[in-house]
N, C-alpha and C positions, 0 to 999 in steps of 0.2 A: 640383464635387467637393470635399469637405472634406478637409483634410489630417489625417493621423493622427500624433499624437505618441506614440511608445511610452512605456510607464511606466518607472519606474526599473528598473535591472537587479536580478535576484533576488539575495538575500543568498547569500554563499558557502556558509553552513551549509545553506540551503534547497536549493541545487544538489546538495550532498553527500547530504542526506537524500533527495532525489528519486531519485538514482541508487542509493542503498542499498535503496530500496523493492522493486524487482524481485528483488534479491538475497535478501531475507528470505523471499520466497515460493518461492524455488528449491529448498531442501531438501525441503519437503513435496511439491513437484511431482515431484522425483526419486524420492521414496518411492512415489508413485502410479504413476510410470512403471515402477518395479520390479514393482508389483502387476500392471499391465497387460501387462508382458512375461512373465508366467507364474511369477514368484517369489512364494511365499506371504508373504515378508517376516516370517515367524514368526507371522502372524495365524492364529488358529484360528476356524473357523466350524462350529458343531455338533460340536465336539471334533476336527475334522479340519483339516489345513492348508488354508487358503483358496486357491483358484485361480480367478481371474476368467475369465469366458467371455462371448462375445457382447456383449450390451448393456453389461455391467459394464465391459468393456475400453473401449468407446466412452465410457462415462460418466466413468471415472477419467482417461482421456486428455483428454476435453473439459473436465473440471473443472480439470485442470492448465493447459491452454491458456488457459482463461478467466481463471483466477487470475493467471497471468503477464501476460496482455494487460492486465488491469485494473490490475495493479501498474505496468505500463509507462506507463499513462495519467498517473500521478503525475509522471513525467518531463516530460510535456507542460506542466505548470503552470509550469515554469521555462524553457520554450522560446518563441521569438517567435510561433509559431503559436497560442499560447494567447491572444494579443492580437489577431492578425489572421489570419483563415482563409487558408490557402494558395490561391493563384490557381487551381490546378487543380481545386479542389472545385466541383462544380456548385452553382449558385444562390447560394452564400454566399462563393465565392472572392474574396479581396481585401477583404472587409468586416471591420470591427471586430467582435471577439467581445465581447458584453456580459458584464461580469464577474459580475453578480448570479446568473444561472443557473449559471454555472460554480462559483462559491463555494457556492451552495446544494446542488448535487448532490454536490460534493466533500465538504462538511461532513456531509451525510447518509451518504455512503459511509464516512467515518471513524467515525461513530457506529455504523453497522451492523457494520463490521469489529470494533470494540471489543466489541460485544455478542456477536458470534459466537465470537471467539477466546478471550475471557475465560471465557465459559460452557463452551466446549469444554475449556479447560485445567482449570478447576475440576472438571469432571466426570472428567477423566483423573486428576487428583491425588487426588481423594476416592474413587476406585474406582467411580464411577457410570458410567464410560464403557463402552459396549457393545462391548468388544473383549477378547479373551483372546489370549495369546501363548504360543508353544511354550516360550519361555525368557525369563527376566527381561531378558536382554541385548537381545532384540528390543524389549521394551517401552521400555527406555532409549533405544535407537536411534530408535524412533518418537517419543519425547518430544523428543530432540535435533533431529529433523527438523521437528517441528511447533512447538517452542518459539519459534523466530524469528518466527513469525506474530504473536506478541504485540507485536512492534515495528511491524507494518504500520500499524495505526491511528494510533499516535502520530506516526510519520514522515509519514504522509499528512496528518494534521491540521496538523502544523507547516508543511509545504509549502503547504497550503491557506491557512493564516494569512498566510504570506509573500506569496502571490499576492494575497490580499485587501488586505494592507497596500500593496502596490505599485499596485494597480489602483483604489483608492478615488479618489473625485473630488478634484480639487485643493482645493476648499473644505473638505473633511473632513480634509485633511492639516494 
């Protein structure tokens, strides 16, 4: 059996950025929970206050859970199990996690997040966003809840960079 030498510890700023990532997705998730809970949140649909039903409730709750779970994966990049799979995991438990696929998937995720949220914000700011609100205050609250998502991609990219920096081969350092 080969010995496993863990990489350098994550930078303090990377740990902070990793833990901030789930927090920037939280306000939009809470907005969606309000919609799923029966509040219109000021959203108009065909001129009437929107009320989610059936599959819409499942969709917005599922979207919130997936977004939060995905953001929490960023924290994993600064944890020991990002270098060695926990022993309890079937087939891969206790084995070294190869850094290349982790960095590749994480970098693609950061690019996708940047594309999605920048496009959404631009559509909202320029008025091309497909949403009408009962009152401008609801539109402002919506913007305040979704604006932090613009930080998701840069935070995730920074943590990914730190993971790559720590996990490169000794010859590359």
